[in-house]
C-alpha positions, -999 to 999 in steps of 0.1 A, spaced: -100 110 270 -104 73 263 -94 59 229 -121 46 206 -125 9 199 -110 14 164 -79 32 179 -74 4 204 -76 -22 176 -52 -3 154 -27 0 183 -30 -37 190 -24 -45 153 6 -22 152 24 -41 178 13 -77 169 39 -102 157 34 -123 126 55 -155 126 43 -169 93 49 -154 58 13 -163 49 0 -142 78 21 -112 67 8 -115 31 -28 -118 43 -24 -88 67 -9 -66 39 -37 -77 16 -63 -66 41 -46 -32 46 -42 -27 8 -79 -35 3 -91 -14 33 -68 17 30 -52 16 -5 -58 30 -39 -41 19 -70 -26 46 -91 -19 44 -128 10 63 -143 25 65 -177 63 66 -181 84 70 -212 112 47 -222 120 19 -199 117 -17 -210 94 -8 -239 123 10 -257 133 46 -262 104 69 -266 79 42 -260 52 47 -234 44 21 -208 18 21 -181 25 11 -145 4 7 -114 15 22 -82 -1 22 -48 -11 48 -21 -21 38 14 -35 62 39 -40 59 76 -44 84 105 -24 61 128 14 67 127 22 33 142 2 16 115 19 36 88 53 25 102 43 -11 105 32 -15 69 61 5 56 84 -20 73 63 -51 64 60 -42 27 97 -34 25 107 -67 42 82 -89 21 84 -72 -13 116 -51 -13 96 -20 -20 109 12 -5 76 29 4 76 67 6 60 81 38 44 115 37 25 133 64 -4 156 57 -33 172 73 -65 152 78 -99 163 64 -115 194 76 -129 192 111 -104 164 121 -75 171 145 -53 143 134 -28 139 106 -29 115 77 1 93 69 4 83 32 25 55 20 32 54 -17 49 27 -38 61 36 -73 49 18 -104 73 -11 -111 77 -48 -112 79 -52 -74 47 -31 -69 30 -51 -96 39 -84 -78 26 -71 -45 -6 -58 -60 -12 -92 -78 -4 -112 -47 -27 -91 -25 -55 -93 -50 -57 -56 -58 -50 -63 -95 -53 -94 -117 -44 -104 -152 -72 -111 -177 -66 -116 -214 -30 -106 -210 -39 -72 -194 -36 -61 -158 -69 -50 -143 -79 -34 -110 -100 -57 -89 -133 -43 -76 
């Protein structure tokens, strides 16, 4: 059975080389915008002090292509120093493939990545999710 056009493109992307840091940042930004969802979590303690509550933004990225998941896990780790967690799950009903979910915990490194990729921005001193 022949691969679909989308599968062919994803496989080509998974094996492409990016020589320039700006190209890596742009590619990650595109993947975050196309396949990502920003998660908001509350944690206790931390920099805000004992017992204080702070809110952080994490990131989840989903793809049905294992090579793409490996590529972006590696790229994000190299560029931002974030150790993305890779989970494998079943795809939606009626689909035969698996879904690969990359997740980044809330924290300063994830905030920096989300800001640089345009997924979040600061307005009036508050972080906001871009639409």
